[in-house]
C-alpha positions as CSV (number, residue, x, y, z in Angstrom):
1,M,-67.1,141.7,49.2
2,K,-64.2,141.5,46.9
3,I,-64.4,144.1,44.0
4,I,-62.1,145.0,41.4
5,I,-62.7,148.5,39.9
6,L,-61.2,149.0,36.1
7,G,-59.9,152.2,35.5
8,A,-58.8,154.8,37.7
9,G,-60.5,158.1,36.2
10,Q,-62.7,160.3,37.8
11,V,-65.5,157.9,37.9
12,G,-63.4,154.7,39.0
13,S,-62.0,157.1,41.7
14,S,-65.2,158.1,43.3
15,V,-66.7,154.7,43.2
16,A,-63.6,153.4,44.9
17,A,-64.1,156.3,47.5
18,A,-67.8,155.2,47.9
19,L,-67.3,151.7,48.1
20,V,-64.2,151.3,50.6
21,S,-66.0,153.2,53.3
22,E,-68.3,150.4,53.4
23,N,-65.6,147.8,54.2
24,N,-65.4,146.1,50.9
25,D,-61.9,144.9,49.5
26,I,-61.2,147.1,46.7
27,T,-58.4,146.4,44.1
28,V,-58.0,149.5,41.0
29,V,-56.8,148.6,37.7
30,D,-55.1,151.5,35.4
31,L,-52.2,152.1,32.8
32,D,-51.5,155.5,34.7
33,K,-49.3,154.7,37.5
34,A,-49.4,158.3,38.5
35,K,-53.4,158.1,39.1
36,L,-52.9,154.6,40.8
37,K,-50.2,155.9,43.3
38,E,-52.3,159.2,44.1
39,L,-55.4,156.7,44.8
40,S,-53.5,154.5,47.2
41,E,-52.1,157.5,49.1
42,R,-55.6,158.7,49.6
43,L,-57.5,155.2,50.3
44,D,-57.1,152.1,51.9
45,I,-56.7,149.9,48.4
46,R,-54.6,147.7,46.3
47,T,-53.7,148.8,42.9
48,V,-52.5,147.1,39.9
49,H,-50.6,148.6,37.0
50,G,-51.7,147.1,33.7
51,H,-54.2,146.5,30.9
52,A,-57.4,145.9,32.2
53,S,-58.5,143.6,30.0
54,L,-55.7,140.9,30.0
55,P,-56.3,137.7,31.5
56,S,-52.8,138.1,33.5
57,V,-53.7,141.6,35.1
58,L,-57.4,140.7,36.4
59,G,-55.6,137.5,37.6
60,H,-52.9,139.6,39.4
61,A,-55.8,141.7,40.8
62,G,-57.1,138.9,42.0
63,A,-60.1,137.9,39.8
64,E,-60.1,134.4,40.6
65,D,-62.1,134.6,44.0
66,A,-63.6,138.2,43.4
67,E,-67.2,138.7,43.5
68,L,-67.9,141.5,41.4
69,I,-66.1,143.3,38.5
70,I,-66.6,147.1,37.8
71,A,-65.6,148.0,34.3
72,L,-65.1,151.7,34.3
73,T,-62.1,152.4,31.5
74,S,-63.1,155.3,29.0
75,S,-63.0,152.6,26.1
76,D,-66.4,150.6,25.5
77,E,-64.8,148.0,24.2
78,V,-62.2,147.2,26.5
79,N,-64.9,147.3,29.4
80,L,-66.8,144.6,27.4
81,I,-63.6,142.7,26.6
82,A,-62.6,142.8,30.5
83,C,-65.9,141.5,31.5
84,E,-65.7,138.7,28.8
85,M,-62.4,137.3,30.1
86,A,-63.3,137.7,33.9
87,D,-66.4,135.5,33.0
88,I,-64.6,133.0,30.9
89,V,-61.3,132.6,32.5
90,Y,-62.1,133.5,36.1
91,K,-65.9,132.9,36.5
92,T,-66.4,136.4,38.2
93,P,-69.7,136.3,39.6
94,T,-71.3,139.8,38.7
95,K,-69.8,141.9,36.2
96,I,-70.7,145.8,35.4
97,A,-69.3,147.5,32.6
98,R,-69.8,151.4,31.7
99,L,-70.7,151.9,28.1
100,R,-70.4,155.0,26.8
101,E,-71.7,154.6,23.1
102,A,-75.5,154.4,23.1
103,E,-75.7,152.3,19.9
104,Y,-74.6,149.2,22.4
105,L,-77.4,150.0,24.7
106,Q,-79.7,149.8,22.0
107,H,-79.2,146.4,21.3
108,P,-80.3,144.2,24.5
109,E,-79.3,141.1,22.6
110,L,-76.0,142.2,23.0
111,M,-76.2,141.6,26.7
112,A,-77.8,138.3,26.7
113,K,-76.1,136.0,28.7
114,T,-75.1,134.2,25.5
115,R,-73.5,136.8,23.8
116,A,-71.9,138.5,26.3
117,A,-70.9,138.8,29.8
118,V,-72.2,141.8,31.2
119,D,-74.6,141.3,33.9
120,V,-75.2,145.4,34.3
121,P,-74.3,147.7,31.8
122,I,-74.4,151.5,33.0
123,S,-74.2,154.4,30.8
124,P,-72.9,157.7,32.8
125,E,-73.9,159.9,29.7
126,G,-77.7,158.6,29.3
127,L,-77.8,158.9,33.5
128,V,-76.8,161.9,33.3
129,C,-78.8,163.0,30.5
130,R,-81.8,161.7,32.0
131,H,-81.2,163.6,35.2
132,I,-80.8,167.3,33.1
133,Q,-83.7,166.6,31.7
134,R,-85.6,166.2,34.5
135,L,-84.4,169.4,36.3
136,I,-85.6,171.3,32.8
137,E,-88.9,169.3,33.2
138,Y,-89.4,170.7,37.3
139,P,-88.1,174.5,37.1
140,G,-86.6,175.1,40.5
141,A,-85.8,171.8,41.6
142,L,-82.3,170.9,42.4
143,Q,-82.5,167.1,42.1
144,V,-86.1,164.7,40.8
145,L,-85.3,161.0,41.8
146,D,-87.7,158.4,40.9
147,F,-88.8,155.5,43.1
148,A,-90.8,152.5,42.2
149,E,-90.7,152.7,38.7
150,G,-91.7,156.7,38.7
151,R,-94.5,156.1,41.2
152,A,-92.9,158.4,43.7
153,Q,-90.5,160.8,43.2
154,L,-87.9,163.0,46.0
155,V,-87.2,166.2,44.9
156,A,-84.7,168.4,46.4
157,V,-85.7,172.5,46.2
158,R,-84.2,175.2,47.8
159,A,-86.6,177.3,49.9
160,V,-86.7,181.1,49.3
161,P,-88.3,184.1,50.9
162,G,-91.6,184.5,49.8
163,G,-92.7,180.8,49.9
164,A,-95.7,180.0,51.5
165,L,-94.0,177.4,53.6
166,V,-91.1,179.3,54.7
167,G,-91.0,180.4,58.4
168,H,-93.5,178.1,59.3
169,E,-93.1,174.5,60.8
170,I,-93.5,171.5,58.7
171,R,-96.7,170.4,60.2
172,D,-98.2,173.5,58.3
173,L,-97.8,171.6,55.2
174,R,-100.9,169.8,55.6
175,S,-103.1,172.6,56.1
176,H,-101.4,174.3,53.0
177,L,-101.8,171.5,50.4
178,P,-105.2,170.4,49.1
179,E,-107.2,167.4,50.6
180,S,-106.4,165.2,47.8
181,V,-102.5,165.8,48.0
182,D,-100.3,164.6,50.4
183,A,-96.5,164.8,51.1
184,R,-93.6,164.4,53.4
185,V,-90.5,166.4,54.0
186,A,-87.7,163.5,54.2
187,A,-84.7,165.6,55.3
188,I,-83.1,169.3,55.5
189,F,-79.7,170.3,54.9
190,R,-79.4,173.8,56.6
191,E,-75.9,175.6,55.9
192,G,-74.6,171.8,54.7
193,R,-75.5,170.3,57.5
194,P,-78.6,167.8,57.7
195,I,-81.7,168.2,60.1
196,I,-84.1,165.1,61.0
197,P,-87.3,166.6,60.2
198,E,-89.8,166.8,62.8
199,A,-93.2,168.3,62.9
200,S,-92.4,171.1,65.0
201,T,-89.0,171.9,62.5
202,R,-89.5,175.6,60.9
203,I,-88.3,176.1,57.5
204,E,-86.0,178.8,56.8
205,A,-85.0,180.7,53.7
206,G,-82.0,178.9,52.3
207,D,-82.7,175.6,53.4
208,E,-82.5,172.4,50.9
209,V,-85.4,170.9,51.8
210,F,-86.0,166.9,50.4
211,F,-89.7,166.0,50.1
212,L,-91.7,162.8,48.8
213,A,-94.7,163.4,46.8
214,D,-96.8,161.5,44.3
215,R,-95.4,162.2,40.9
216,A,-98.5,164.1,40.1
217,D,-98.4,166.6,43.0
218,I,-94.6,167.6,43.0
219,R,-95.4,170.9,41.3
220,T,-97.7,171.6,44.0
221,V,-95.6,171.0,46.6
222,M,-92.4,172.8,45.2
223,S,-95.0,176.1,45.0
224,E,-95.2,175.8,48.8
225,L,-91.4,176.3,49.3
226,R,-90.7,178.9,46.4
227,R,-92.2,181.0,44.2
228,A,-93.3,179.2,41.0
229,E,-90.9,179.7,38.3
230,R,-92.3,180.5,34.4
231,P,-92.3,177.0,32.4
232,V,-89.2,176.4,30.1
233,R,-89.9,177.2,26.7
234,R,-86.2,177.9,25.0
235,V,-83.1,175.6,26.3
236,F,-79.6,176.3,25.0
237,I,-77.1,173.7,25.1
238,A,-73.2,174.3,25.2
239,G,-71.1,171.3,24.4
240,G,-72.1,168.9,21.2
241,G,-70.7,165.5,22.8
242,N,-72.6,162.4,23.5
243,I,-74.6,164.4,26.5
244,G,-75.3,167.4,24.6
245,R,-76.4,165.6,21.6
246,N,-78.5,163.4,23.1
247,L,-80.0,166.0,25.9
248,A,-81.0,167.8,22.7
249,K,-82.8,165.0,20.9
250,A,-84.7,164.1,24.3
251,L,-85.8,167.6,24.4
252,E,-86.3,169.0,21.1
253,K,-90.0,168.0,20.7
254,Q,-91.1,169.5,24.1
255,F,-89.1,172.5,24.1
256,S,-87.1,175.4,21.6
257,V,-83.6,173.9,21.4
258,K,-80.1,175.6,20.6
259,V,-76.8,173.5,20.3
260,L,-73.2,175.4,20.4
261,E,-70.4,173.2,19.5
262,R,-67.4,174.8,18.7
263,D,-65.8,171.8,16.3
264,K,-67.2,171.9,12.8
265,E,-67.3,168.3,11.7
266,R,-69.2,167.5,15.0
267,S,-71.7,170.5,14.4
268,K,-72.3,169.0,10.9
269,R,-72.8,165.4,12.4
270,I,-74.9,166.8,15.4
271,A,-77.0,169.1,12.7
272,E,-78.2,165.6,10.6
273,D,-78.7,163.7,13.7
274,L,-81.0,166.1,15.0
275,L,-84.8,167.2,13.9
276,N,-86.0,170.4,15.5
277,S,-83.1,171.8,16.9
278,I,-80.6,174.7,16.1
279,V,-77.5,173.7,15.7
280,L,-74.6,176.9,15.9
281,M,-70.8,176.4,15.8
282,G,-68.4,178.6,18.0
283,D,-67.3,179.1,21.5
284,C,-69.5,179.0,24.6
285,A,-67.4,181.8,25.8
286,D,-67.9,184.5,23.2
287,E,-70.2,186.9,24.8
288,A,-71.2,188.3,21.8
289,L,-72.8,185.3,20.3
290,L,-74.3,184.4,23.4
291,R,-76.0,187.9,23.0
292,E,-76.6,187.4,19.5
293,E,-78.7,184.0,20.5
294,N,-80.8,186.2,22.5
295,I,-79.4,184.2,26.1
296,D,-81.3,187.0,28.1
297,T,-84.6,185.4,26.9
298,T,-83.3,181.9,27.3
299,D,-85.0,179.8,30.2
300,V,-82.1,177.5,30.8
301,Y,-78.7,177.5,29.8
302,C,-76.8,173.8,30.0
303,A,-73.0,174.0,30.0
304,V,-72.7,170.3,28.8
305,T,-68.7,170.2,27.6
306,N,-66.1,168.1,28.7
307,D,-63.8,170.7,30.2
308,D,-64.9,172.0,33.9
309,E,-63.7,175.5,33.5
310,A,-65.4,175.9,30.4
311,N,-68.8,174.9,31.6
312,I,-68.1,176.8,34.7
313,L,-67.1,180.2,33.4
314,S,-69.6,180.1,30.4
315,A,-72.4,179.1,32.9
316,M,-71.5,181.8,35.0
317,L,-71.6,184.4,31.8
318,A,-74.8,183.3,30.5
319,K,-76.0,184.1,34.1
320,R,-74.4,187.5,34.0
321,L,-75.9,187.7,30.6
322,G,-79.5,187.3,31.9
323,C,-80.4,184.0,31.5
324,Q,-83.2,182.8,34.2
325,R,-81.5,179.4,35.0
326,V,-78.2,177.8,34.3
327,I,-76.8,174.2,34.6
328,A,-73.0,173.3,34.5
329,L,-71.8,169.7,34.4
330,I,-69.0,169.7,36.8
331,N,-66.6,166.5,37.0
332,R,-64.2,167.7,40.0
333,P,-66.3,167.2,43.2
334,A,-64.5,169.8,44.7
335,Y,-65.4,172.8,42.2
336,A,-69.1,171.5,42.3
337,E,-69.6,172.3,45.5
338,L,-67.7,175.6,45.4
339,V,-69.8,177.2,42.6
340,E,-73.2,175.3,43.0
341,G,-75.7,178.0,44.9
342,G,-74.2,181.1,43.6
343,T,-74.1,182.1,40.3
344,I,-74.5,178.7,38.7
345,D,-77.7,177.3,39.9
346,I,-77.0,173.9,39.9
347,A,-73.6,171.9,39.4
348,V,-74.5,168.4,38.0
349,S,-71.8,165.7,38.8
350,P,-71.7,162.9,36.2
351,Q,-70.0,160.7,38.9
352,Q,-72.7,161.1,41.8
353,V,-75.3,160.5,39.3
354,T,-73.4,157.4,38.0
355,L,-72.5,155.9,41.5
356,G,-76.5,155.9,42.7
357,A,-76.8,153.2,39.6
358,L,-73.7,151.3,40.5
359,L,-74.6,151.1,43.8
360,T,-78.3,149.5,43.2
361,S,-76.4,146.7,41.3
362,I,-74.1,146.2,44.0
363,R,-76.1,146.5,47.4
364,E,-76.7,143.3,49.0
365,G,-80.5,142.6,50.3
366,N,-83.6,144.0,49.3
367,L,-83.0,147.7,47.9
368,V,-83.6,147.7,44.8
369,R,-82.8,151.5,44.0
370,V,-80.3,153.8,45.5
371,H,-79.6,157.6,44.8
372,S,-76.7,159.0,46.0
373,L,-77.2,162.5,47.3
374,R,-75.4,165.6,48.8
375,R,-72.1,164.9,47.0
376,G,-72.3,161.2,48.7
377,M,-73.2,162.4,51.9
378,A,-76.7,161.2,52.0
379,E,-78.6,158.0,50.1
380,A,-82.2,158.0,49.4
381,I,-83.0,153.6,49.5
382,E,-86.1,152.1,48.1
383,A,-86.2,148.8,50.0
384,V,-88.7,145.6,49.5
385,A,-90.6,144.5,52.0
386,V,-90.4,140.3,51.5
387,G,-91.4,137.4,53.7
388,D,-93.8,137.2,56.4
389,R,-94.2,138.5,60.0
390,R,-92.1,135.5,61.3
391,T,-89.1,136.1,58.6
392,S,-89.1,140.1,58.2
393,R,-88.3,142.7,61.0
394,V,-90.8,145.0,59.4
395,I,-93.7,143.1,57.6
396,G,-96.6,143.5,60.0
397,R,-95.6,146.4,62.1
398,A,-96.2,149.9,62.1
399,L,-93.7,152.4,61.3
400,D,-93.2,153.6,64.8
401,E,-92.1,150.0,65.6
402,L,-89.5,149.6,63.2
403,Q,-86.1,150.2,65.0
404,L,-84.7,152.7,62.5
405,P,-81.0,154.4,63.0
406,E,-81.1,158.0,64.1
407,A,-80.2,159.0,60.6
408,A,-82.7,157.6,58.7
409,T,-86.6,158.6,58.2
410,I,-89.1,156.8,56.1
411,G,-90.4,159.1,53.6
412,G,-93.2,156.9,52.4
413,I,-94.4,153.3,51.2
414,V,-95.5,152.5,47.6
415,R,-98.2,149.7,47.4
416,G,-99.3,148.5,44.1
417,D,-99.6,151.9,42.3
418,K,-100.4,153.8,45.4
419,L,-97.7,155.8,47.4
420,L,-98.9,156.0,50.8
421,I,-96.7,159.0,53.2
422,A,-95.1,157.7,56.0
423,H,-97.4,158.1,59.3
424,H,-96.5,156.0,62.6
425,D,-99.5,154.0,62.4
426,V,-99.0,152.9,58.9
427,V,-98.2,149.2,58.9
428,I,-96.0,147.6,56.4
429,E,-97.2,144.8,54.2
430,P,-95.2,142.2,52.2
431,N,-93.9,143.7,48.8
432,D,-94.4,147.3,49.9
433,H,-91.6,149.4,48.6
434,I,-90.5,151.6,51.5
435,I,-88.6,154.8,50.8
436,V,-86.2,155.4,53.3
437,F,-83.6,158.7,53.6
438,L,-80.1,158.2,54.9
439,V,-78.0,161.4,56.1
440,D,-75.3,158.9,57.5
441,K,-74.0,156.4,55.4
442,Q,-72.1,154.7,58.4
443,Q,-75.4,153.2,59.9
444,L,-76.2,152.0,56.4
445,P,-75.5,148.7,57.9
446,K,-78.5,149.0,60.2
447,V,-80.9,149.8,57.3
448,Q,-79.8,146.9,55.3
449,A,-80.5,144.5,58.7
450,L,-83.6,145.9,59.1
451,F,-85.1,144.7,55.6
452,R,-82.8,141.5,55.4
453,T,-85.3,138.2,55.5
454,D,-84.2,135.7,58.0
455,A,-85.1,132.1,58.3
456,T,-86.7,132.6,62.2
457,W,-86.4,136.2,63.0
458,I,-88.6,135.5,66.1
């Protein structure tokens, strides 16, 4: 696929790196020559220097025969105009735009075909906010991912000593759970390396375990892998930007929330916008201030400023002062990999959270949802079975008949409102939503081919 990416920032660079590995023809446009040079030296892509919304620049980037334009500059207005130009001048089939301002997204009529040429609006800040909100709602989870509109969830947890299932084989999970609860371990990462789970696989302390279960059963299954943590009541948010403000707004009805912002004017605006949260003005690295605000009795500390170093240091400080759980927003992937699992419990990467939403819109075939996992090393995919036994490679066949690549496992099937945990004799029916865990992205084409519908397959 020929793709033009507008913007060579953190998100644009991450998207380019992910898509170029899938044999796409990528062109990146940006005003910063240094960023373009660094990107072209690192990736096999073409770069164009210029203003992303100008028709001449888009034409030089190859918009006349591009199949997809992804506008990821730091300006919402540039992204909107660029998509408009691509639609009017070059008739580009699909346009995706990053929109940071929530007000644009609150008016669906602005995105209508008759009004604007954005096919898929993406809000990284909104995605990150919802991601962190889920982590707070499920204490102990490293990731919480929705499938089939929330009817099933894939959750990552770190197995710790004392967990009921730690030291036992996966087959023992069934005997530990109540009769009405079922779950499937989709993958295990041990010391950074993926393990395809089998019934005899033994779970060890420190393993990062991905399991699939019905939304109502998530906490029950989590308790088998780690001691149940006390419910969250107090949340402290460092940073009053778009993410911090929206996160506080989403949480303040359920939790006791404090927001810390160093800018005086922004603090006033946030205080006016929030109803039940306490807004403080100060530095997140101020130890005296954190002590004064009883950080030692705080359940979750979220560092979401726009400065990676400030987030890392303040989260480490909050942890040292007694906060039970700390989450840090970290843009640089190398930093996130370095600090997570140590003093900092969870490092949230905006690029990886955004990438899944973008891949869902880009991937061809019957893949309706994609989640990027483990810094892009793995993916969780939701595919829909369409057609019939004659035209589909999966419909009418039991799971053990499917020709899955070695790196892929099926966690479950959502049929109507019910989650069916994957067992070898489950037969796939039309319109089933199949949840696939893939630990090697190089084998993605085989998964895509499996769910592709042909006119006459047999």
